[in-house]
N, C-alpha and C positions, 0 to 999 in steps of 0.2 A: 765512145768505145766501139771498136770494130768487131764484126762477127768472127766466130771461130773458123768459118769456112773460107775466110780471105786467105790468099796464098802467103801473104806476109806473116800473118799470125800462125799459119800452119808451119811455116819454115822455122818459127821460133819455138813451136811446141814439140816438134818431132825430136830434136836432140834430148829434151827432157824425157820424152816418152821412151826413147831408146835407153837412156841412162837408167830409168826405173825398171824397165824390162830386163836389162842386163843385170842390174843389182839383184832383182828377184831370182833370176836364173842362177846367179852365183850362190845366193843364199840356199836355194833348193839343192844345188849340187853339193855344197859344203855339208848341209844337213844329211843328205843321203850318204855322203862319204863317211862322215863321222858315225852314222848309224851302222854302216857296213863294218867299219873297223871296230865298233863297240861290240857287235855280235860276233865278229870273227875272233876277237881277242878275249872273249868270255867276260865281257863287262868291264874290262880294263882299257879305258880309252887311251891312256898314256903309252900303252904297249903297242905301238904301231910298227915296230921293227919287223914283225912277222909278215906284214902285208906285202912288201916288195919281194920277199922270198916266195910267197904263195903265187904272186903274179909272174915272177921270173921262172919259177920251176913248177909248171902245172903237172898234175898227175897224168901219167901216160895212159 
């Protein structure tokens, strides 16, 4: 078995590392988005139709 510091093994490990990091970032972003929509719509997660209106028409 080769060491992890070898360039061949590093080349094989980095795509998996990027996949895991990207997956975690997407999960965090989705959790934050659903949390924001949940608080904005007063606990009703299914009512997300108000969010685009809030974003499109900010208060002056």
